[in-house]
C-alpha positions in Angstrom: 0.0 0.0 0.0 1.4 3.5 -0.9 2.1 5.5 2.2 -0.3 8.5 2.7 1.0 11.8 1.3 2.4 14.3 3.8 0.5 17.5 4.3 3.1 19.4 2.2 2.9 16.9 -0.7 -0.9 17.0 -0.6 -0.9 20.8 -0.8 1.5 20.8 -3.8 -1.2 18.9 -5.7 -3.8 21.6 -5.2 -3.8 23.4 -8.5 -5.9 26.4 -7.3 -2.9 27.4 -5.2 -1.0 28.3 -8.3 1.9 26.7 -10.2 5.3 26.4 -8.6 7.9 26.8 -11.4 11.5 26.0 -10.6 12.6 29.6 -11.5 9.9 31.0 -9.3 11.0 29.0 -6.3 14.6 29.8 -6.7 13.9 33.6 -7.1 11.6 33.5 -4.0 14.3 31.8 -2.0 16.9 34.5 -3.1 14.5 37.3 -2.2 13.6 35.7 1.1 17.2 35.4 2.1 18.0 38.9 1.0 15.2 40.3 3.2 16.1 38.1 6.1 19.8 39.1 6.1 19.7 42.7 5.0 16.3 44.1 5.8 15.7 42.4 9.2 18.3 40.5 11.0 21.4 42.7 10.3 23.6 42.5 13.4 21.7 39.7 15.1 23.1 36.2 14.6 19.9 34.3 15.2 16.6 34.8 13.3 13.4 34.2 15.1 10.2 32.8 13.6 8.9 36.4 13.5 11.9 37.4 11.4 11.1 34.6 9.0 7.5 35.8 8.8 8.6 39.4 8.0 11.1 38.2 5.4 8.3 36.2 3.7 5.9 39.1 3.9 8.4 41.5 2.4 9.2 38.9 -0.4 5.5 38.6 -1.3 5.0 42.4 -1.0 7.7 42.9 -3.6 5.5 41.1 -6.1 2.7 43.7 -5.3 4.7 46.9 -5.6 5.2 46.9 -9.4 1.6 46.0 -10.0 0.5 48.6 -7.6 2.4 51.4 -9.3 1.4 50.2 -12.7 -2.3 50.1 -11.7 -2.3 53.7 -10.3 -0.4 54.8 -13.5 -3.1 53.1 -15.6 -5.9 55.0 -13.7 -4.1 58.4 -14.2 -3.8 57.7 -17.9 -7.3 56.4 -18.5 -8.9 58.9 -15.9 -11.9 56.7 -15.2 -14.7 57.5 -12.7 -13.3 56.6 -9.3 -15.2 54.9 -6.5 -14.6 56.0 -2.9 -15.9 53.5 -0.3 -15.8 55.3 3.1 -16.1 53.2 6.2 -15.3 53.6 9.9 -14.4 49.8 9.8 -12.3 47.5 7.6 -12.1 44.1 9.2 -9.3 42.7 7.1 -7.9 39.8 9.1 -4.5 38.6 7.9 -3.0 39.6 4.5 -0.2 37.3 3.7 -2.1 34.2 2.5 -4.8 36.2 0.7 -2.1 38.1 -1.2 -0.4 34.8 -2.2 -3.8 33.4 -3.4 -4.6 36.5 -5.5 -1.1 36.5 -7.0 -1.0 32.7 -7.6 2.1 32.5 -5.4 0.9 30.0 -2.8 2.4 26.8 -4.0 5.7 28.5 -5.0 6.1 30.2 -1.6 5.2 26.9 0.2 7.8 25.0 -1.8 10.5 27.7 -1.3 9.9 27.7 2.5 9.9 23.9 2.6 13.2 23.8 0.8 14.6 26.3 3.4 13.4 24.0 6.2 10.5 26.3 7.2 6.8 25.5 7.6 4.7 28.2 5.8 1.6 27.6 8.0 3.7 28.3 11.1 4.9 31.6 9.5 1.4 32.6 8.6 0.4 32.1 12.2 2.8 34.8 13.2 0.7 37.5 11.5 -1.6 39.6 13.6 -5.2 40.1 12.4 -6.0 43.6 11.3 -9.1 43.8 13.5 -10.3 47.2 12.5 -13.9 46.3 12.6 -16.6 44.8 14.9 -18.3 42.3 12.7 -20.4 42.1 9.6 -20.2 45.8 8.5 -16.4 45.9 8.7 -15.9 42.5 7.1 -18.3 43.4 4.3 -16.1 46.4 3.5 -13.0 44.1 3.3 -14.8 41.7 0.9 -15.9 44.6 -1.2 -12.3 45.8 -1.5 -11.3 42.4 -2.8 -14.2 42.3 -5.3 -13.6 45.9 -6.5 -10.0 45.1 -7.3 -10.9 41.8 -8.9 -13.5 43.6 -11.1 -11.0 46.2 -12.3 -12.8 49.2 -10.7 -10.7 52.3 -9.9 -11.8 52.1 -6.2 -10.3 53.3 -2.9 -11.2 52.2 0.6 -11.0 55.1 3.1 -11.0 54.7 6.9 -9.1 55.1 10.1 -5.9 53.4 11.1 -6.8 52.5 14.6 -3.8 51.9 16.8 -6.0 49.4 18.8 -8.5 47.3 16.9 -11.4 45.2 18.3 -10.3 43.9 21.8 -8.9 40.5 22.3 -11.4 38.4 24.3 -10.2 36.2 27.1 -12.6 33.9 29.0 -11.7 33.9 32.7 -13.8 31.8 35.1 -16.5 31.8 32.5 -16.6 35.6 32.1 -15.5 37.7 29.1 -12.4 39.9 29.9 -11.2 42.4 27.3 -7.6 43.0 26.5 -6.2 45.8 24.2 -5.4 44.6 20.7 -1.9 46.1 20.2 -1.8 44.8 16.6 1.0 47.2 15.4 3.4 46.2 18.2 5.8 44.5 15.8 5.1 46.7 12.8 2.8 46.1 9.8 4.7 44.9 6.7 1.7 45.8 4.3 1.3 49.5 5.0 3.3 52.5 3.6 3.1 55.8 5.3 2.5 58.7 2.9 3.4 61.9 4.8 3.5 63.9 1.6 -0.4 63.6 1.5 -0.9 64.7 5.1 -4.1 66.9 5.5 -5.3 69.3 8.2 -8.6 68.6 9.8 -10.4 71.4 11.8 -12.5 71.2 15.0 -14.3 73.6 17.3 -14.0 77.4 16.5 -16.8 79.6 15.4 -18.3 81.0 12.1 -18.1 84.5 10.6 -20.7 85.5 8.0 -19.3 88.1 5.5 -20.7 89.5 2.2 -18.4 87.2 0.3 -19.4 84.0 2.2 -18.9 82.2 5.5 -15.5 81.6 7.3 -14.9 78.9 9.9 -12.3 80.5 12.2 -10.4 79.9 15.5 -10.4 76.2 14.9 -8.1 73.5 16.5 -6.2 71.6 13.8 -5.3 67.9 13.8 -3.2 66.5 11.0 -4.4 63.3 9.1 -1.4 61.2 8.1 -2.3 58.5 5.5 -1.1 54.9 5.4 -1.7 53.0 2.2 -2.2 49.2 2.0 -2.2 47.4 -1.4 -5.4 45.5 -2.4 -4.7 42.9 -5.1 -7.4 41.7 -7.4 -7.6 38.0 -8.2 -4.9 37.2 -10.8 -5.6 40.3 -12.9 -2.4 42.3 -12.0 -4.6 45.1 -10.6 -3.7 46.5 -7.2 -6.0 49.1 -5.6 -5.4 51.1 -2.4 -6.9 51.2 1.0 -5.9 54.5 2.6 -6.3 54.7 6.4 -5.8 58.0 8.3 -3.8 58.4 11.5 -4.1 61.5 13.7 -1.0 63.6 14.4 -0.8 66.8 16.4 0.7 69.7 14.4 4.1 70.9 15.6 2.7 74.1 17.1 0.0 72.2 19.0 -0.8 74.0 22.3 2.6 75.7 22.1 1.5 79.1 20.8 0.4 80.2 24.3 2.7 78.2 26.6 4.5 79.9 29.4 7.9 78.8 30.7 6.4 76.0 32.9 3.8 74.8 30.3 6.2 73.4 27.6 6.3 69.9 28.9 2.6 69.8 29.5 2.0 71.2 26.0 4.0 68.4 24.4 2.2 65.8 26.6 -1.1 67.2 25.5 -0.4 66.3 21.9 -1.8 62.9 22.9 -5.3 64.5 23.1 -5.2 65.2 19.4 -3.7 61.9 18.5 -6.3 60.0 20.5 -8.7 60.4 17.6 -7.2 57.3 15.8 -6.3 55.5 19.0 -9.1 52.9 19.3 -12.0 51.4 17.5 -15.3 51.8 19.3 -16.3 48.2 20.1 -20.1 48.5 19.6 -21.9 46.4 17.0 -25.5 47.6 16.2 -25.5 50.1 19.0 -25.1 53.9 19.0 -22.9 55.6 21.7 -23.1 59.4 21.3 -19.6 60.3 22.5 -17.6 63.3 21.4 -14.6 61.2 20.5 -16.7 59.1 18.2 -18.1 62.1 16.4 -14.5 63.4 16.0 -13.5 60.1 14.4 -16.4 60.3 12.0 -15.6 63.9 10.9 -11.8 63.2 10.9 -12.1 60.4 8.3 -14.6 62.4 6.2 -12.7 65.7 6.1 -9.3 64.1 5.3 -10.9 61.8 2.6 -12.8 64.6 0.9 -9.6 66.7 0.7 -7.9 63.8 -1.0 -10.8 63.2 -3.4 -10.9 66.8 -4.5 -7.1 67.0 -4.8 -7.2 63.9 -7.1 -10.2 65.3 -9.0 -8.3 68.5 -9.7 -5.1 66.9 -10.7 -5.6 64.3 -13.4 -2.1 63.7 -14.9 0.1 61.0 -13.4 2.8 62.3 -11.2 1.7 65.9 -11.8 0.5 68.3 -9.1 -0.6 71.1 -11.4 -4.4 71.7 -11.3 -6.1 70.9 -14.5 -9.7 70.6 -13.5 -11.7 73.4 -11.9 -15.2 72.7 -13.2 -17.0 71.0 -10.2 -20.1 70.3 -12.3 -18.1 67.3 -13.6 -17.4 65.9 -10.1 -20.3 63.3 -10.2 -19.0 62.1 -13.6 -15.6 61.4 -12.0 -16.3 60.6 -8.4 -18.7 58.2 -6.6 -18.8 58.2 -2.8 -20.4 55.3 -1.0 -21.2 55.8 2.7 -21.0 52.5 4.6 -23.9 53.1 7.1 -24.3 56.6 8.6 -20.9 56.7 10.3 -19.4 58.8 7.4 -22.7 60.8 7.0 -20.7 64.0 7.7 -19.4 63.7 4.1 -22.6 65.4 3.0 -22.4 68.6 5.0 -18.6 68.6 4.6 -18.8 68.4 0.7 -21.3 71.2 0.8 -19.0 73.3 3.0 -16.1 72.8 0.6 -18.1 73.5 -2.5 -19.9 76.6 -1.1 -17.5 78.2 1.4 -14.1 77.2 -0.2 -14.9 76.8 -3.9 -17.6 79.5 -3.9 -20.3 77.6 -5.7 -24.0 78.6 -5.5 -25.9 76.4 -3.0 -28.3 74.8 -5.6 -25.4 73.8 -7.9 -23.4 72.5 -4.9 -26.4 70.5 -3.6 -27.0 68.9 -7.0 -23.3 67.9 -7.2 -23.4 66.5 -3.7 -26.5 64.4 -4.2 -25.4 63.0 -7.5 -22.0 62.0 -5.9 -23.1 60.4 -2.7 -24.9 57.1 -2.0 -25.9 55.5 1.3 -26.0 51.9 2.5 -28.2 51.2 5.5 -27.2 48.3 7.7 -29.8 48.0 10.4 -33.3 48.7 11.5 -32.7 48.4 15.2 -33.7 51.8 16.8 -30.8 51.6 19.3 -28.3 51.4 16.5 -29.4 54.6 14.6 -27.1 57.5 15.0 -28.8 60.6 16.5 -26.3 63.3 17.5 -27.2 65.9 20.1 -27.3 69.4 18.4 -25.4 70.9 21.4 -22.4 68.6 20.7 -22.5 69.4 17.0 -22.7 73.2 17.7 -19.6 72.9 19.9 -17.5 70.6 17.7 -18.6 71.5 14.2 -20.4 74.9 14.3 -20.3 75.5 10.5 -21.6 72.0 9.7 -24.6 72.6 12.1 -25.5 75.7 10.1 -25.3 73.7 6.8 -27.4 70.8 8.2 -30.1 73.4 9.3 -30.1 74.9 5.8 -30.3 71.4 4.2 -33.2 70.7 6.5 -35.0 74.0 5.7 -34.9 73.3 2.0 -35.8 69.6 2.4 -38.9 70.5 4.6 -40.0 73.0 2.0 -40.0 70.3 -0.7 -41.9 67.9 1.7 -44.5 70.7 2.4 -44.9 71.4 -1.3 -45.6 67.7 -2.0 -47.8 67.0 1.0 -49.4 70.3 1.9 -50.9 70.5 5.4 -49.3 67.2 6.6 -47.5 68.6 9.7 -47.0 65.1 11.3 -45.1 64.1 8.2 -42.9 67.2 8.4 -41.9 66.4 11.9 -41.3 62.7 11.1 -39.2 63.6 8.1 -37.2 66.4 9.6 -33.4 65.9 10.0 -33.8 67.4 13.4 -35.7 65.6 16.1 -37.3 68.1 18.4 -38.7 66.0 21.2 -36.6 66.1 24.3 -32.9 66.9 23.6 -32.6 68.2 20.0 -30.8 65.6 17.9 -29.7 65.3 14.3 -31.0 62.1 12.7 -28.0 61.0 10.5 -30.0 58.4 8.5 -32.4 61.2 7.4 -29.4 63.3 6.4 -28.0 60.5 4.4 -31.2 59.8 2.5 -31.8 63.4 1.7 -28.2 64.0 0.6 -27.8 60.8 -1.6 -29.1 59.8 -5.0 -29.3 56.1 -4.0 -30.2 54.4 -0.7 -29.9 50.6 -0.4 -30.6 47.9 2.1 -28.4 44.8 2.2 -30.9 41.9 1.5 -34.2 41.9 -0.2 -36.3 41.5 2.9 -34.3 44.3 4.7 -34.8 46.7 1.7 -38.5 45.9 1.8 -38.7 46.6 5.5 -36.9 50.0 5.0 -39.5 51.0 2.4 -42.5 49.7 4.4 -41.6 51.0 7.8 -38.4 52.8 8.9 -38.1 55.1 5.9 -41.7 54.8 4.6 -42.2 58.6 4.4 -38.9 59.0 2.4 -39.9 56.2 0.1 -43.2 57.8 -0.6 -41.4 61.1 -1.4 -38.7 59.6 -3.7 -39.4 56.0 -4.5 -36.7 55.8 -7.2 -34.0 56.5 -4.7 -34.5 53.1 -2.9 -32.7 50.0 -4.1 -31.6 46.6 -2.8 -28.1 45.2 -2.9 -27.9 41.8 -1.3 -24.6 41.3 0.5 -21.9 38.9 -0.7 -18.6 37.4 0.4 -15.3 37.0 -1.5 -14.9 33.4 -2.7 -11.1 34.0 -2.7 -10.7 34.3 1.1 -13.8 32.3 2.0 -13.3 29.3 -0.2 -10.0 29.1 -2.1 -7.9 30.3 0.9 -9.7 28.8 3.9 -10.9 25.6 2.3 -8.4 24.6 -0.5 -9.6 20.9 -0.3 -13.1 21.8 -1.2 -12.0 24.3 -3.8 -9.9 21.6 -5.5 -12.7 19.0 -5.4 -15.0 21.5 -7.1 -12.3 22.5 -9.6 -11.7 18.9 -10.6 -15.4 18.7 -11.7 -16.1 22.2 -13.2 -12.7 23.8 -13.7 -11.2 26.9 -11.9 -13.2 29.7 -13.5 -15.9 29.6 -10.8 -13.4 31.5 -8.6 -14.0 34.7 -10.5 -17.5 33.8 -11.7 -19.2 32.0 -8.7 -22.5 31.4 -10.7 -20.6 28.5 -12.3 -21.1 26.6 -9.1 -24.6 25.7 -10.4 -22.8 23.3 -12.8 -22.4 21.1 -9.6 -26.1 20.2 -9.9 -24.9 17.7 -12.5 -23.0 15.9 -9.7 -25.7 15.7 -7.0 -26.1 12.0 -7.5 -22.5 11.3 -8.4 -21.2 8.8 -5.8 -17.6 9.8 -6.2 -18.4 13.5 -5.8 -20.6 12.9 -2.8 -17.8 10.9 -1.3 -15.1 13.6 -2.0 -17.2 16.4 -0.5 -17.9 14.3 2.6 -14.2 13.4 2.9 -13.0 17.0 2.7 -15.5 17.9 5.5 -14.2 15.1 7.7 -10.6 16.2 7.1 -11.5 19.8 8.0 -13.3 18.6 11.2 -10.3 16.5 12.3 -7.9 19.4 11.7 -10.1 21.7 13.7 -10.5 19.1 16.5 -6.6 19.1 16.7 -6.6 22.9 16.8 -9.2 22.9 19.7 -7.1 20.4 21.6 -3.9 22.4 21.2 -5.4 25.8 21.9 -8.3 25.2 24.2 -7.3 21.9 25.8 -10.7 20.3 25.0 -11.2 16.9 23.4 -14.1 16.5 21.1 -15.6 13.7 19.0 -14.9 14.5 15.4 -17.7 12.2 14.3 -20.3 14.3 16.1 -22.2 17.0 14.3 -20.3 20.3 14.5 -23.1 22.8 15.3 -21.9 26.4 15.1 -23.2 29.8 16.0 -20.4 32.4 15.6 -21.2 36.1 15.5 -21.4 39.1 17.9 -23.3 38.3 21.1 -26.6 40.2 20.9 -30.1 39.6 22.1 -31.5 39.9 18.6 -29.2 37.1 17.3 -30.7 34.9 20.0 -27.8 32.9 21.3 -30.3 32.3 24.2 -32.5 30.2 21.9 -29.5 28.1 21.1 -28.9 27.7 24.8 -32.5 26.5 25.3 -32.0 23.9 22.7 -28.8 22.7 24.3 -30.5 22.4 27.7 -33.5 20.6 26.1 -31.2 18.1 24.3 -29.2 17.6 27.5 -32.4 16.9 29.5 -33.6 14.4 26.8 -30.4 12.5 26.9 -30.5 12.3 30.7 -34.0 11.1 30.6 -33.4 8.3 28.1 -29.6 7.6 28.2 -29.8 4.4 26.3 -31.5 5.9 23.2 -29.4 6.4 20.0 -28.9 10.1 20.1 -27.2 12.0 17.3 -23.9 13.2 18.9 -23.4 17.0 18.7 -20.6 19.4 19.5 -22.2 22.8 19.9 -19.8 25.7 19.5 -20.8 29.3 20.2 -18.4 32.1 19.7 -18.4 35.9 19.5 -17.6 39.1 21.4 -19.9 41.1 23.6 -19.5 44.9 23.6 -17.8 45.8 26.9 -20.7 47.9 28.1 -23.5 45.5 27.0 -24.3 43.8 30.3 -26.9 41.3 29.0 -24.5 40.1 26.3 -21.8 39.4 28.8 -24.3 37.5 31.0 -25.3 35.4 27.9 -21.6 34.4 27.5 -21.5 33.5 31.2 -24.6 31.3 30.7 -23.1 29.5 27.8 -19.9 28.7 29.7 -22.0 27.7 32.7 -24.0 25.2 30.6 -20.8 23.9 29.2 -19.4 23.3 32.7 -22.4 21.1 33.6 -22.9 19.3 30.3 -19.2 18.6 29.5 -18.7 17.0 32.9 -21.7 14.8 33.0 -20.6 11.1 32.6 -24.1 10.0 31.5 -23.9 12.3 28.5 -20.3 11.4 27.5 -19.3 12.6 24.1 -22.9 12.7 22.8 -23.2 16.4 23.7 -20.4 18.9 24.2 -20.7 22.7 24.6 -17.7 24.9 23.7 -17.4 28.6 23.9 -14.9 29.6 21.2 -12.8 32.3 22.8 -11.7 35.4 20.8 -13.7 34.8 17.6 -12.2 36.8 14.8 -11.5 36.6 11.1 -8.6 34.1 11.5 -10.7 31.8 13.7 -13.6 32.0 11.3 -11.3 30.8 8.5 -10.5 27.7 10.6 -13.9 26.8 12.0 -16.3 27.5 9.1 -14.8 24.8 6.8 -15.2 22.3 9.6 -18.8 23.0 10.5 -21.9 20.8 9.7 -24.7 23.1 10.9 -24.9 26.8 10.7 -27.2 28.6 13.3 -28.8 31.8 11.8 -31.6 32.2 14.2 -32.3 35.9 14.6 -35.9 37.1 15.1 -37.4 37.7 11.7 -36.9 41.3 10.6 -33.9 42.1 12.8 -30.7 40.8 11.0 -30.3 43.1 7.9 -28.5 40.4 5.9 -25.9 38.4 7.6 -22.8 37.3 5.7 -21.5 34.5 8.0 -24.6 32.6 6.8 -23.2 32.7 3.3 -19.7 31.6 4.4 -21.1 28.5 6.0 -23.2 27.7 2.9 -20.2 28.0 0.6 -18.1 25.7 2.8 -20.6 22.8 3.0 -22.6 23.4 6.1 -26.4 23.2 6.2 -28.3 26.1 7.7 -30.9 26.1 10.4 -32.5 29.6 10.3 -35.4 31.9 10.4 -36.8 33.8 7.4 -34.6 36.7 8.1 -31.9 38.7 6.2 -30.3 36.8 3.4 -31.5 33.5 4.7 -34.6 34.1 2.7 -32.6 34.3 -0.6 -30.4 31.4 0.5 -33.5 29.2 0.8 -34.5 30.4 -2.7 -31.2 29.6 -4.3 -30.5 26.2 -2.5 -34.1 25.1 -2.7 -36.4 25.3 0.4 -36.1 21.6 1.0 -32.3 21.9 1.4 -32.3 24.3 4.3 -33.9 24.0 7.8 -36.3 27.0 8.1 -38.4 27.6 11.2 -40.1 30.4 13.1 -42.3 33.4 12.9 -42.2 35.5 9.7 -41.8 39.3 9.8 -45.6 39.8 9.7 -46.4 37.3 12.5 -46.5 39.8 15.3 -46.9 37.5 18.3 -48.4 39.5 21.1 -48.8 36.5 23.4 -47.1 36.8 26.7 -44.0 34.8 27.4 -45.8 33.1 30.3 -48.2 31.5 27.8 -45.4 29.5 26.3 -43.7 28.8 29.6 -47.0 27.3 30.9 -47.8 25.4 27.7 -44.4 23.8 26.9 -43.1 21.5 29.7 -39.6 21.2 28.3 -39.3 25.0 28.0 -40.5 25.4 31.6 -38.0 22.8 32.8 -35.1 24.5 31.0 -36.0 28.0 32.4 -36.6 26.6 35.9 -33.1 25.0 35.7 -31.5 28.3 34.7 -33.5 30.2 37.4 -32.9 27.7 40.1 -29.1 27.6 39.8 -28.8 24.1 38.2 -26.1 25.6 36.0 -24.7 27.9 38.7 -24.9 25.9 42.0 -22.5 28.3 43.8 -24.6 31.4 42.8 -28.1 30.1 42.3 -29.5 33.5 41.3 -26.6 34.3 38.9 -28.9 34.3 35.8 -32.1 35.8 37.4 -31.8 38.9 35.1 -31.8 36.8 32.0 -34.7 34.7 33.2 -36.6 37.9 34.1 -36.0 39.3 30.7 -37.1 36.2 28.9 -40.2 35.9 31.0 -41.4 39.5 31.0 -39.9 41.8 28.4 -38.1 39.9 25.6 -38.2 42.1 22.5 -36.9 39.2 20.4 -39.5 36.5 21.1 -37.2 33.6 22.1 -40.1 31.6 23.6 -42.4 32.2 20.6 -40.0 30.3 18.3 -38.8 27.7 20.8 -41.2 24.9 19.9 -40.6 25.1 16.2 -36.9 25.4 16.7 -36.7 22.2 18.7 -38.8 20.3 16.2 -36.6 21.6 13.4 -33.5 20.5 15.3 -35.1 17.0 15.5 -35.2 17.0 11.6 -31.5 18.0 11.6 -30.6 15.1 13.8 -32.6 12.6 11.7 -30.9 13.7 8.5 -27.4 13.7 10.0 -27.9 9.9 10.5 -28.1 9.5 6.7 -24.7 10.9 5.6 -25.4 10.5 1.9 -28.7 12.4 2.0 -27.0 15.0 4.2 -24.2 15.5 1.7 -26.6 15.7 -1.3 -28.2 18.7 0.5 -24.8 20.2 1.1 -24.1 20.0 -2.7 -27.4 21.7 -3.5 -26.3 24.5 -1.1 -22.8 24.9 -2.6 -24.4 24.9 -6.1 -26.7 27.7 -5.0 -24.0 30.0 -3.7 -23.3 31.9 -6.9 -25.6 34.8 -6.0 -23.7 35.4 -2.7 -20.4 36.3 -4.2 -19.4 39.9 -3.4 -18.4 40.1 -7.1 -22.1 40.0 -8.0 -22.9 42.6 -5.3 -20.2 45.0 -6.4 -21.1 44.6 -10.1 -24.6 45.7 -9.1 -23.4 48.7 -7.1 -21.1 49.6 -10.0 -23.8 49.5 -12.7 -26.9 50.7 -10.7 -25.4 53.2 -8.3 -21.9 54.3 -9.3 -22.3 54.4 -13.0 -19.2 52.4 -13.8 -18.7 49.1 -15.7 -16.9 46.2 -14.1 -14.2 44.5 -16.3 -12.6 41.1 -16.2 -9.7 42.3 -18.3 -6.2 41.8 -16.9 -3.4 44.4 -16.9 -0.1 43.2 -18.3 2.2 42.0 -15.6 4.9 44.5 -14.7 8.2 44.2 -16.5 10.3 43.5 -13.5 8.4 40.3 -12.6 10.1 36.9 -13.1 
């Protein structure tokens, strides 16, 4: 019998990782050694594993630089319309492997490292995640950058270079503890500081109205220093730019008026200005109206708009002379996409620049502004909507407040003209909320100041038009669109699941990687025994690999033949991790009641971070860990049920766990999850979904076939007004589970530890956990039954993978490009740069 191939030999045979020519490998080894000896180690005799990582990163980066310069040169020559995607979050994860995938260097680098006695996976593990986002919104921005480059769009991502990203989560005695994410501690090999493009950003001060216009004076200045990161398209030699701004105090900061004793303090106070880009706010779907956050929002917008206008005025490559002064052409050359309301200040800031600085008439400036900007809404939860106090605005951005008032005055005039006498409508549609403390409704500002408004899944866009923004839809129905979210198949299939990508490529070729609709050709193989076997085998290998990872990093042993049941996402009441908990407890109670029955073994894994100030979410984590302590140590249950809380869930952990999962839990209350994108990642990687008719789940059921996904629960229109006590009294298993939580069964040392959770579930649960409990449990029984028939299970998996085409971010971006930005995507490749081997 031939001996099984080593991991390295197996990887060499995966064609989607790129060809490894002998010349390539030898050149890579030379470059690597040059970087190791001259760039890094220098006077040290011994190289550390981190040195090896940086040497490899610099070697790969070299392959980007020529393409990057060439791409930007190409844009200057062709002068296309440029797309500016402004987001307060870019959740990028690691860059090394993604770059190798997109440049077809993976096999060559792997072989080069192997020949040098190094393990590439070990080196990849040295890289820090760039965790500059909270969850879906920030990760969507990252997928969009990949797709925009892969579709040849002249696009730029603009955001903030947070010194500290999303906190690292530690679980200590069952509780979440936050730790600062010092991701730049060892340096970032992918970024390039561009001090020559530093921009001043103004705060505070006052306005002066003169006959020749308005001046904003006596402001405090903070400098915005840009750092550029290359964004390679998939094997098309295009490299776009993500530009992140870092806050710097100007040299004269606080020194103008210092006295002899104040010099040291003045220098120390520079920190106050530089705090703007210090840390990412760790809230997901929750608005916290802090001054520092508003500063961050205006900081990114002001610096970015200065950059956009500079680039608009100068169109020749490498030239700084101004060639364009006619701003009426701005919407033909610039598209600005606002990722949620966080960059909403772009609207009044663009008006300020056009009217106050460029001296345009208001009407012309407004027309330019609206035709340039577009707004993506990401949530309907009222607590997530940004509503800034007018007082704070007046203090921090006095000129912008005046502009917002003027925008509102003209807007309300238009509303009154269209709906005469409807005063209720006027107050509902105003940008200023008058009840209680006066606030600016940023979503209203975005709608009024944009030519397109989109939701992120069909059901979400319908809800916007029918409820949240109904008045605005009635006023301007053509403004509202849908753009269902997507994910990049490069990171979320080729990179994280090469085994599955290869099994697919063997059947339908490799073109699906840039045209994911081709996955529907897999429908021809639904009954193909060999394909069914191959898909199941890849899943089993991924599960074994993840089980080893869990044992190494979490010291827990799990049964790799059990169903891997996953719910990984931010911890939030609306995502209903509590419903999952009730199922776990119910299943546990059933096993205890009939220990000799043939139960389908399950390993339930739940992961995700709770915002540090969100008490209920932190209690939910404590409940999950408490249930795990009881279930995992019960000898009667054995390995038929295990409960694991996955600590510090982040992009890199998602890339490990998603390919290993069997069941994906997408169980938010219908009408609360705008889209979801984790749901799509699980579907593409061969997991089946149990979910409600919420967000993109609705379209996933449509694409995979309703019979191939486990749907349960209320629909958006089923408003269940029945009290929770009704379900508690009617369903004995639910009552038992709640009584156990309330009575301290899972917290014997602190019997009333979870009384707040129980009280919430029993008396004021906005998200109707009890109302969906019975159907959820029955649906989970169907899951168990199907899992006992591996062949039928795998057939459904294949239907799901075949239905994933729609959920590529390439499709999403092509729709944004054509229907909002007015640009045409292209699959053309640029010629490779001359200096490439």
